[in-house]
SERO-4910 file (N, C-alpha, C, O; in steps of 0.05 Angstrom, whole numbers):
BEGIN
 pado doro    nc1    nc2    nc3   cac1   cac2   cac3    cc1    cc2    cc3    oc1    oc2    oc3
  Met    A     17    -24      0      0      1     -1     18     24      0     12     44    -14
  Arg    A     39     24     15     57     47     16     70     55    -10     73     79    -17
  Ser    A     77     33    -25     89     39    -51     68     51    -72     75     66    -90
  Val    A     43     44    -69     20     56    -86     19     85    -80     19    102    -98
  Phe    A     19     92    -52     18    120    -44     43    135    -54     41    158    -62
  Lys    A     65    122    -53     89    136    -60     87    142    -92     94    164   -100
  Met    A     80    123   -107     77    127   -135     58    149   -142     64    165   -160
  Ala    A     34    149   -128     15    168   -133     23    197   -126     17    216   -141
  Ala    A     38    199   -104     49    223    -95     70    234   -115     70    257   -122
  Ala    A     88    215   -124    109    223   -143     95    233   -169    105    252   -182
  Ala    A     73    220   -178     62    226   -202     48    255   -200     49    270   -219
  Ala    A     36    260   -178     23    286   -172     45    308   -170     42    329   -182
  Phe    A     67    302   -157     88    323   -156    101    327   -181    110    350   -186
  Ala    A    104    307   -198    118    309   -221    100    325   -242    110    340   -259
  Met    A     74    320   -240     57    336   -257     56    365   -250     52    382   -267
  Ala    A     60    370   -224     61    399   -216     88    411   -221     91    435   -218
  Gly    A    109    394   -229    135    405   -234    152    408   -208    173    422   -208
  Phe    A    143    394   -186    155    396   -161    168    367   -153    154    346   -154
  Val    A    192    367   -144    205    343   -135    212    347   -108    230    363   -103
  Pro    A    199    334    -91    207    336    -61    235    327    -55    246    310    -69
  Ala    A    247    337    -35    275    331    -27    279    301    -25    299    290    -34
  Ala    A    259    286    -12    263    257     -9    264    244    -36    281    227    -40
  Tyr    A    248    250    -54    251    238    -82    278    245    -94    292    229   -106
  Ala    A    284    270    -92    312    278   -104    334    264    -90    354    256   -103
  Asp    A    331    259    -65    354    243    -50    355    214    -62    377    202    -64
  Glu    A    331    203    -69    331    176    -78    345    174   -105    356    154   -114
  Cys    A    344    198   -119    356    198   -146    383    209   -148    394    212   -170
  Ala    A    396    215   -124    423    229   -122    442    211   -136    461    223   -146
  Pro    A    441    183   -138    461    167   -153    461    176   -183    482    175   -196
  Ala    A    438    183   -194    438    191   -222    453    217   -224    469    219   -243
  Gln    A    450    236   -207    467    261   -209    497    254   -208    513    264   -224
  Gly    A    504    237   -189    531    229   -185    543    216   -208    565    221   -216
  Leu    A    526    199   -221    536    183   -246    543    203   -268    564    201   -281
  Val    A    525    223   -272    530    243   -294    555    259   -288    571    263   -306
  Asp    A    559    267   -264    585    282   -257    609    265   -262    629    274   -273
  Lys    A    607    240   -254    629    219   -256    634    214   -287    657    210   -295
  Ala    A    614    213   -303    615    209   -330    630    232   -345    647    227   -362
  Ile    A    622    256   -337    633    279   -348    664    279   -342    681    282   -359
  Thr    A    671    274   -317    701    274   -309    714    253   -324    736    258   -334
  His    A    703    230   -327    715    208   -343    719    217   -371    740    212   -383
  Tyr    A    700    229   -382    701    239   -411    724    260   -412    740    260   -431
  Lys    A    726    277   -394    749    297   -395    776    281   -391    795    289   -404
  Asp    A    779    263   -376    802    249   -370    813    230   -393    836    229   -400
  Val    A    793    216   -405    801    196   -425    795    204   -454    806    191   -472
  Gly    A    779    222   -460    770    230   -485    744    217   -493    734    199   -480
  Lys    A    733    229   -515    706    220   -523    704    190   -531    687    176   -522
  Ala    A    723    182   -549    720    154   -559    722    134   -536    705    116   -535
  Lys    A    741    136   -517    744    117   -497    722    118   -478    711     98   -470
  Ala    A    713    143   -471    691    147   -452    666    134   -462    651    121   -447
  Phe    A    659    138   -489    635    128   -500    637     97   -501    617     84   -496
  Ala    A    661     86   -507    663     56   -507    659     46   -479    646     25   -476
  Asp    A    669     60   -459    666     51   -431    636     52   -423    625     33   -411
  Phe    A    622     75   -431    595     78   -423    577     56   -436    556     49   -425
  Met    A    586     46   -459    569     27   -475    574     -2   -466    561    -20   -476
  Asp    A    593     -7   -448    600    -33   -439    580    -41   -416    582    -33   -393
  Lys    A    560    -58   -425    539    -66   -406    550    -84   -382    537    -87   -362
  Gly    A    573    -94   -385    585   -110   -363    601    -92   -342    609   -101   -321
  Asn    A    604    -67   -350    619    -49   -331    601    -37   -312    587    -18   -320
  Lys    A    600    -46   -287    581    -36   -267    586     -8   -258    569      4   -245
  Glu    A    609      3   -266    615     31   -261    597     51   -276    591     73   -267
  Trp    A    590     41   -300    573     57   -318    545     46   -323    527     62   -329
  Val    A    540     20   -320    515      8   -323    510    -11   -300    521    -33   -298
  Asp    A    491      0   -282    485    -17   -258    454    -17   -256    442      2   -246
  Gly    A    442    -38   -267    414    -41   -266    398    -18   -281    403    -15   -305
  Glu    A    381     -3   -268    367     17   -281    383     43   -281    373     63   -291
  Leu    A    406     44   -271    424     66   -270    445     65   -292    461     46   -290
  Tyr    A    447     82   -311    466     79   -333    468    107   -346    450    123   -343
  Val    A    490    111   -360    496    136   -376    481    137   -403    479    117   -418
  Ile    A    472    159   -409    463    165   -436    477    191   -443    479    210   -427
  Val    A    486    192   -468    496    217   -479    482    224   -506    479    206   -523
  Ser    A    475    247   -510    463    254   -535    472    281   -546    485    297   -532
  Thr    A    467    287   -571    474    312   -582    455    333   -571    436    325   -557
  Met    A    458    358   -576    439    378   -568    413    378   -583    393    391   -575
  Asp    A    414    363   -604    392    359   -622    373    332   -613    353    326   -625
  Gly    A    382    318   -592    369    295   -581    375    269   -596    359    251   -597
  Ile    A    398    268   -609    407    244   -622    425    229   -603    446    238   -596
  Phe    A    416    205   -594    432    191   -575    458    180   -587    457    169   -609
  Lys    A    480    182   -572    506    173   -582    515    150   -564    531    133   -573
  Val    A    504    149   -539    510    128   -518    484    120   -506    468    137   -498
  His    A    478     93   -505    457     81   -492    461     53   -490    451     39   -507
  Ala    A    474     43   -470    482     14   -468    457     -4   -465    458    -26   -475
  Ile    A    437      4   -452    413    -13   -449    398    -18   -473    387    -39   -476
  Asn    A    396      2   -492    382     -3   -516    397     12   -538    389     35   -546
  Pro    A    417      0   -549    435     10   -571    419     18   -596    429     34   -611
  Lys    A    394      6   -600    377     13   -624    370     43   -624    363     55   -644
  Leu    A    372     55   -601    364     84   -599    386    103   -609    382    127   -614
  Ile    A    410     91   -612    434    108   -621    431    116   -650    428     99   -667
  Asp    A    432    142   -654    431    153   -681    404    150   -694    402    149   -719
  Asn    A    384    148   -678    356    143   -687    342    172   -692    334    184   -672
  Pro    A    340    181   -717    328    207   -723    300    212   -712    292    235   -709
  Gln    A    285    190   -707    259    194   -696    258    198   -667    237    207   -658
  Leu    A    277    193   -652    276    195   -624    268    223   -612    253    224   -593
  Pro    A    277    244   -625    271    270   -614    241    276   -614    232    295   -602
  Thr    A    224    259   -629    195    263   -630    180    244   -611    155    245   -610
  Leu    A    195    228   -594    183    209   -576    166    225   -554    175    244   -543
  Lys    A    142    213   -550    124    225   -530    117    204   -510    116    180   -517
  Asp    A    113    212   -483    103    192   -463     73    191   -465     61    205   -482
  Thr    A     62    176   -450     31    173   -448     16    198   -442     -8    201   -447
  Asn    A     30    217   -429     17    244   -422     23    265   -443     15    288   -440
  Gly    A     36    257   -465     41    276   -486     66    292   -484     71    310   -499
  Val    A     82    285   -463    108    299   -458    127    290   -481    132    266   -485
  Met    A    138    307   -494    160    302   -514    186    298   -499    200    317   -493
  Ile    A    192    273   -492    212    264   -474    240    275   -480    253    287   -462
  Ile    A    249    271   -505    275    282   -511    278    311   -513    299    323   -505
  Gln    A    255    324   -523    252    353   -523    254    364   -494    267    385   -489
  Glu    A    242    350   -476    244    358   -449    274    356   -437    282    374   -422
  Met    A    289    335   -443    316    333   -437    332    356   -448    348    369   -434
  Ile    A    328    361   -474    343    385   -486    335    409   -473    352    425   -466
  Arg    A    310    415   -468    300    440   -454    313    442   -428    323    464   -421
  Thr    A    313    420   -413    324    421   -386    356    425   -387    366    440   -370
  Gly    A    371    412   -405    398    416   -408    404    446   -414    421    458   -401
  Lys    A    392    457   -433    395    485   -440    388    504   -418    402    524   -414
  Ala    A    366    498   -404    358    518   -383    373    516   -357    374    535   -341
  Thr    A    387    494   -352    401    489   -326    428    480   -330    433    456   -330
  Pro    A    447    498   -334    474    492   -340    489    475   -318    509    462   -324
  Asn    A    478    476   -295    491    461   -272    475    435   -268    479    421   -248
  Gly    A    457    428   -288    443    404   -285    413    407   -277    407    425   -261
  Gly    A    395    392   -286    369    394   -277    354    368   -286    363    353   -303
  Trp    A    329    365   -273    312    341   -279    292    344   -301    276    362   -301
  Ala    A    293    327   -319    274    324   -341    254    302   -329    262    280   -322
  Lys    A    227    309   -328    208    290   -318    188    281   -338    178    297   -354
  Tyr    A    181    256   -338    164    242   -356    154    215   -344    161    208   -322
  Thr    A    139    202   -360    127    173   -352    141    154   -370    145    159   -394
  Trp    A    150    132   -358    163    111   -374    157     83   -361    150     81   -337
  Thr    A    160     63   -375    156     35   -365    179     28   -345    203     28   -352
  His    A    170     23   -320    192     14   -302    202    -13   -308    186    -30   -314
  Pro    A    229    -17   -307    240    -43   -317    234    -66   -299    236    -89   -307
  Glu    A    228    -62   -274    221    -85   -255    193    -90   -255    186   -114   -258
  Thr    A    175    -70   -252    147    -75   -252    133    -77   -278    111    -88   -280
  Lys    A    146    -67   -299    136    -67   -326    110    -51   -328     94    -56   -347
  Lys    A    106    -32   -309     84    -15   -309     93     15   -313    115     23   -304
  Leu    A     76     32   -326     83     60   -328     87     72   -299     72     67   -280
  Ala    A    109     88   -298    113    100   -273    130    127   -280    143    131   -300
  Pro    A    126    146   -259    142    171   -263    171    166   -264    182    149   -249
  Lys    A    185    180   -282    215    175   -284    227    204   -288    214    221   -300
  Gln    A    249    209   -277    261    232   -282    293    226   -289    307    208   -280
  Thr    A    302    244   -307    329    240   -316    346    266   -309    337    288   -316
  Trp    A    368    262   -297    387    284   -292    401    291   -318    414    274   -330
  Val    A    399    316   -326    411    324   -351    431    346   -346    424    365   -331
  Lys    A    455    346   -356    477    363   -354    490    368   -381    495    349   -396
  Val    A    495    391   -387    510    395   -414    540    399   -409    549    413   -391
  Tyr    A    554    385   -426    584    387   -427    594    381   -455    586    360   -467
  Asp    A    610    399   -465    622    395   -490    601    394   -512    602    378   -531
  Asp    A    580    412   -508    559    412   -528    542    387   -531    531    382   -552
  Gln    A    541    371   -510    528    345   -508    511    344   -482    517    356   -462
  Leu    A    490    328   -484    475    323   -460    484    296   -446    483    274   -458
  Phe    A    492    299   -422    501    276   -407    478    271   -388    468    289   -375
  Met    A    468    244   -387    443    239   -371    445    211   -358    459    193   -366
  Ala    A    429    210   -337    423    186   -322    395    189   -311    387    211   -303
  Gly    A    380    168   -311    353    170   -300    347    153   -277    363    135   -271
  Cys    A    324    158   -263    317    141   -240    287    142   -237    274    159   -249
  Tyr    A    276    124   -222    247    120   -215    244    126   -186    247    109   -169
  Pro    A    237    153   -181    234    161   -151    211    144   -136    206    148   -112
***
């Protein structure tokens, strides 16, 4: 019962554009992963970093539902270890969730509006429950690219 209340509250807060501190805390690992990915990118360069981020067996970059995504500022994914079919997909920027939120456009908007990072909020299928759930993705711009990691609060 508690998880039903938590999901309903999260959905209501997400629709209102408000993320309570408790939910943000639950998603802190996504923020940390993005910062870590940007540092790795700076240290080893684009080619090595992207190869590392794409290695599904590397728990440093892919750990369950927590993983690195990198896209162009136009919303074309260049890194997505969980679903490589999304890479270089020109249709991706038009993707909408069940509420009509243009997911990739929201990520782009968030990245441009919050240079120190911000949350893009939308609805997505939870990988464990296989049910629609509120999701948020931490988006931060570096080197004219969107570095991202998402979570289910």
